C-alpha positions as CSV (number, residue, x, y, z in Angstrom):
1,M,-83.1,-52.6,-85.1
2,E,-82.9,-53.5,-88.8
3,L,-83.2,-56.9,-90.4
4,T,-80.7,-58.0,-93.0
5,G,-81.3,-60.7,-95.5
6,Y,-78.8,-63.4,-96.5
7,L,-78.8,-64.0,-100.2
8,D,-77.2,-67.5,-99.9
9,F,-79.9,-68.7,-97.5
10,W,-83.2,-67.4,-98.9
11,F,-85.0,-67.8,-102.3
12,R,-82.6,-70.6,-103.2
13,D,-84.6,-71.6,-106.3
14,L,-83.7,-68.3,-107.9
15,P,-80.3,-66.9,-109.3
16,L,-78.6,-64.7,-106.7
17,V,-79.3,-61.4,-108.6
18,E,-83.0,-62.2,-108.8
19,R,-83.2,-62.7,-105.1
20,V,-82.6,-59.0,-104.5
21,E,-86.0,-58.1,-105.9
22,R,-87.7,-60.8,-103.7
23,F,-86.1,-59.4,-100.6
24,Q,-87.3,-55.9,-101.6
25,R,-90.8,-57.3,-101.8
26,L,-90.4,-58.5,-98.2
27,G,-89.4,-55.0,-97.1
28,I,-85.7,-55.9,-96.5
29,R,-83.3,-53.2,-97.6
30,R,-79.9,-54.6,-96.5
31,L,-78.5,-57.8,-98.0
32,D,-75.6,-60.0,-96.9
33,L,-73.5,-62.3,-99.1
34,W,-71.1,-65.2,-98.6
35,L,-67.8,-65.8,-100.4
36,W,-67.7,-62.7,-102.6
37,R,-65.0,-64.1,-105.0
38,E,-67.4,-66.9,-106.0
39,R,-70.4,-64.6,-106.5
40,P,-71.5,-62.1,-109.2
41,V,-70.8,-59.2,-106.9
42,A,-70.9,-56.5,-109.6
43,D,-74.3,-57.6,-110.8
44,I,-75.7,-57.9,-107.3
45,Y,-74.4,-54.5,-106.4
46,A,-75.9,-53.0,-109.6
47,E,-79.3,-54.5,-108.8
48,C,-79.2,-53.3,-105.2
49,R,-78.2,-49.8,-106.4
50,R,-81.0,-49.8,-108.9
51,R,-83.5,-50.7,-106.2
52,G,-82.2,-48.4,-103.5
53,M,-80.9,-51.3,-101.5
54,I,-77.5,-51.9,-99.8
55,L,-75.1,-54.9,-100.1
56,N,-74.4,-54.9,-96.4
57,S,-71.6,-57.5,-95.8
58,T,-69.6,-60.3,-97.2
59,F,-66.4,-62.3,-96.6
60,D,-63.6,-63.9,-98.5
61,G,-63.1,-67.7,-99.0
62,E,-59.4,-67.2,-99.6
63,A,-58.4,-64.9,-96.7
64,G,-55.9,-67.4,-95.3
65,N,-55.1,-68.3,-91.7
66,L,-54.4,-65.4,-89.4
67,V,-53.3,-67.9,-86.7
68,D,-50.5,-69.1,-89.0
69,A,-47.6,-66.7,-89.3
70,L,-46.4,-68.4,-92.5
71,D,-49.8,-67.5,-94.1
72,H,-49.8,-63.8,-93.3
73,E,-48.5,-62.8,-96.7
74,R,-51.4,-64.5,-98.4
75,C,-53.8,-63.1,-95.8
76,L,-52.7,-59.5,-96.5
77,R,-52.8,-60.0,-100.2
78,A,-56.4,-61.3,-100.0
79,W,-57.5,-58.6,-97.5
80,S,-56.1,-55.9,-99.9
81,E,-58.3,-57.3,-102.6
82,S,-61.3,-57.7,-100.4
83,L,-61.0,-54.1,-99.2
84,E,-60.6,-52.8,-102.8
85,M,-63.8,-54.8,-103.7
86,A,-65.7,-53.5,-100.7
87,V,-64.9,-49.8,-101.5
88,R,-65.8,-50.3,-105.2
89,Y,-69.2,-51.8,-104.3
90,E,-69.9,-49.7,-101.3
91,I,-70.0,-52.7,-98.9
92,P,-69.7,-51.3,-95.3
93,H,-68.9,-54.5,-93.5
94,L,-66.5,-57.4,-94.0
95,F,-66.3,-60.5,-91.8
96,I,-63.0,-61.6,-90.3
97,F,-62.2,-65.1,-88.9
98,S,-59.2,-66.5,-87.1
99,N,-58.9,-69.5,-89.4
100,Q,-59.5,-70.1,-93.1
101,V,-62.2,-72.8,-93.5
102,E,-62.2,-75.0,-96.6
103,V,-64.5,-77.8,-97.8
104,S,-62.8,-81.1,-98.2
105,A,-63.4,-83.6,-101.0
106,A,-65.6,-85.5,-98.6
107,G,-67.7,-82.4,-98.1
108,E,-66.4,-81.7,-94.5
109,W,-65.5,-78.2,-93.3
110,V,-61.9,-78.3,-92.4
111,Q,-58.9,-76.0,-91.8
112,R,-55.3,-76.7,-92.4
113,L,-52.1,-74.9,-91.1
114,R,-48.7,-75.0,-92.6
115,R,-47.1,-76.2,-89.3
116,D,-48.1,-77.1,-85.8
117,Y,-48.4,-74.3,-83.2
118,T,-49.3,-74.2,-79.6
119,P,-52.6,-72.3,-78.8
120,G,-50.5,-69.4,-77.3
121,E,-48.5,-69.2,-80.5
122,M,-51.6,-69.2,-82.6
123,Y,-53.1,-66.4,-80.5
124,A,-50.0,-64.3,-80.8
125,N,-50.0,-64.9,-84.6
126,L,-53.7,-63.9,-84.8
127,L,-53.2,-60.6,-82.9
128,D,-50.2,-59.8,-85.1
129,G,-52.2,-60.6,-88.2
130,V,-55.3,-58.6,-87.2
131,E,-53.0,-55.6,-86.5
132,K,-51.6,-55.9,-90.0
133,V,-55.1,-56.2,-91.5
134,L,-56.3,-53.1,-89.5
135,R,-53.5,-51.0,-91.1
136,L,-55.1,-51.7,-94.5
137,V,-58.6,-51.2,-93.2
138,K,-57.7,-47.8,-91.8
139,Q,-57.3,-46.6,-95.4
140,T,-61.0,-47.2,-95.9
141,R,-64.3,-46.7,-94.1
142,V,-65.0,-50.5,-93.9
143,Q,-65.8,-52.0,-90.6
144,L,-64.6,-55.5,-89.8
145,W,-66.9,-57.9,-87.9
146,F,-65.0,-60.6,-86.0
147,E,-67.0,-63.8,-85.8
148,A,-66.3,-67.0,-83.8
149,L,-66.9,-70.2,-85.8
150,N,-68.2,-73.3,-84.2
151,T,-66.2,-76.5,-83.8
152,F,-69.2,-78.8,-84.3
153,H,-69.0,-78.5,-88.1
154,I,-65.4,-77.5,-88.6
155,H,-62.8,-80.2,-88.2
156,G,-59.2,-79.7,-87.4
157,G,-59.7,-76.9,-84.9
158,V,-60.7,-73.3,-85.1
159,L,-58.9,-71.1,-82.6
160,I,-61.6,-68.5,-82.1
161,S,-64.7,-70.6,-81.6
162,T,-66.5,-68.7,-78.8
163,H,-67.7,-65.2,-78.3
164,D,-65.5,-64.9,-75.2
165,L,-62.3,-65.3,-77.3
166,A,-63.7,-63.1,-80.2
167,A,-64.6,-60.4,-77.7
168,D,-61.2,-60.5,-76.2
169,V,-59.6,-59.8,-79.6
170,V,-62.0,-56.9,-80.2
171,R,-61.4,-55.4,-76.8
172,R,-57.6,-55.7,-77.1
173,F,-57.6,-53.4,-80.2
174,D,-60.4,-51.1,-79.0
175,D,-60.9,-49.9,-82.6
176,P,-64.3,-48.7,-84.0
177,Q,-63.4,-50.5,-87.3
178,L,-63.2,-53.9,-85.5
179,R,-66.4,-55.1,-83.9
180,L,-67.9,-58.4,-82.8
181,A,-70.5,-60.4,-84.8
182,F,-72.7,-62.2,-82.3
183,D,-73.9,-65.4,-84.0
184,C,-76.4,-67.3,-82.0
185,Y,-76.1,-70.4,-84.1
186,H,-72.3,-70.7,-83.8
187,Q,-72.2,-69.8,-80.1
188,Q,-74.9,-72.3,-79.2
189,R,-73.1,-75.0,-81.1
190,T,-69.8,-74.4,-79.3
191,A,-70.5,-73.0,-75.9
192,G,-74.1,-71.7,-75.2
193,N,-74.3,-68.9,-72.6
194,L,-76.1,-66.7,-75.1
195,I,-77.8,-64.4,-72.6
196,Y,-74.6,-64.1,-70.7
197,G,-72.8,-63.2,-73.9
198,L,-75.4,-60.6,-74.9
199,E,-74.9,-58.9,-71.5
200,A,-71.1,-59.2,-71.2
201,Y,-70.4,-58.0,-74.7
202,H,-73.1,-55.4,-75.2
203,G,-71.6,-52.4,-77.0
204,L,-69.1,-54.6,-78.9
205,Y,-71.5,-56.2,-81.4
206,P,-73.5,-54.3,-84.1
207,T,-75.0,-57.4,-85.5
208,V,-76.8,-60.5,-84.0
209,H,-77.4,-63.6,-86.2
210,V,-80.5,-65.6,-85.5
211,G,-80.2,-69.1,-86.9
212,D,-81.7,-71.7,-84.6
213,V,-80.0,-75.0,-83.5
214,P,-79.7,-77.7,-84.8
215,T,-81.0,-76.9,-88.3
216,R,-80.0,-73.3,-88.7
217,Q,-83.5,-72.4,-89.6
218,E,-85.4,-69.4,-88.4
219,P,-86.1,-68.7,-84.7
220,G,-88.7,-71.0,-83.2
221,T,-87.6,-74.1,-85.1
222,G,-85.0,-75.4,-82.6
223,E,-83.6,-75.3,-79.1
224,I,-82.7,-71.6,-78.7
225,N,-85.1,-69.5,-76.6
226,F,-85.4,-66.5,-78.8
227,T,-88.2,-65.0,-76.7
228,N,-85.8,-64.5,-73.9
229,L,-82.9,-63.4,-76.2
230,S,-85.2,-60.7,-77.7
231,K,-86.2,-59.5,-74.2
232,K,-82.6,-59.2,-73.2
233,L,-81.7,-57.2,-76.3
234,D,-84.6,-54.9,-75.5
235,E,-83.4,-54.5,-71.9
236,L,-80.0,-53.6,-73.2
237,G,-81.3,-51.1,-75.6
238,Y,-79.8,-52.9,-78.6
239,D,-80.4,-51.1,-81.9
240,G,-78.2,-52.9,-84.4
241,F,-78.7,-55.4,-87.1
242,I,-80.6,-58.7,-86.8
243,G,-78.9,-60.9,-89.5
244,M,-81.3,-63.5,-90.9
245,E,-78.5,-66.0,-91.6
246,C,-80.9,-68.9,-91.5
247,W,-82.7,-71.3,-93.8
248,P,-86.5,-70.7,-94.0
249,S,-88.2,-73.9,-92.9
250,R,-91.3,-73.1,-94.9
251,S,-91.8,-70.2,-97.3
252,E,-89.7,-67.0,-97.0
253,E,-92.8,-65.0,-96.1
254,E,-93.6,-67.4,-93.2
255,A,-90.0,-67.4,-92.0
256,L,-90.0,-63.6,-92.0
257,A,-93.3,-63.4,-90.1
258,R,-91.9,-65.7,-87.4
259,I,-88.7,-63.6,-87.1
260,R,-90.8,-60.4,-86.8
261,E,-92.8,-62.1,-84.0
262,Y,-89.6,-62.5,-82.0
263,F,-88.1,-59.1,-83.0
264,P,-91.1,-56.8,-83.4
265,R,-88.9,-53.7,-83.1
266,A,-86.8,-54.7,-86.2
267,R,-87.8,-52.9,-89.3
């Protein structure tokens, strides 16, 4: 296993570029980033390269709604730009979601479609959209991580809100460049069944995110039993990434120490 550090969540008192060095001090080599269009990606990449580190993943805040057929043109344009960026900055993984999430003027997470669809129509649109995106991805070595987003925070409905649905999409395409992101925080918020999901979808997910519920802080701060989750991953022989997509409740050093207690095999 390998720990990956989230630049948007840790060392928030520092500019993003300066956070790279702080993660290096902690012994974390791979870094993840939200919303690449809004971040100084070139500068972060240069700092990672200088320090022998890897900018591991990111996603686009303007990728559009794959569930909306009327939005596919925008989706493909955005994905073309994201893939060009990922190749330029040697980013091996990009997250993909069913719905574009926006922040409203009131600060709520929302999603909007151009017209009303039935769930079946949205799912058909999604599969068609993912197929189109994969045609672009096939021109690169980038791997997509399909992530289910919770409906607790996001208002207006997100079609793929459980790992059951996300895994169904991944299995339908059976493509090594489309994998599942197993996010404990999102899944616990929406549906639970974390150990079931780890067992049922083992082999589909190369990354497990370990934010606790309800605060999305490090394991041990909330209701998720990470002791049992870690045991299950060991039983399954999981050897992928452990994504530290969580807010440190105390210092970053203390948060990392706690994560290592739950995942002692993770380097």
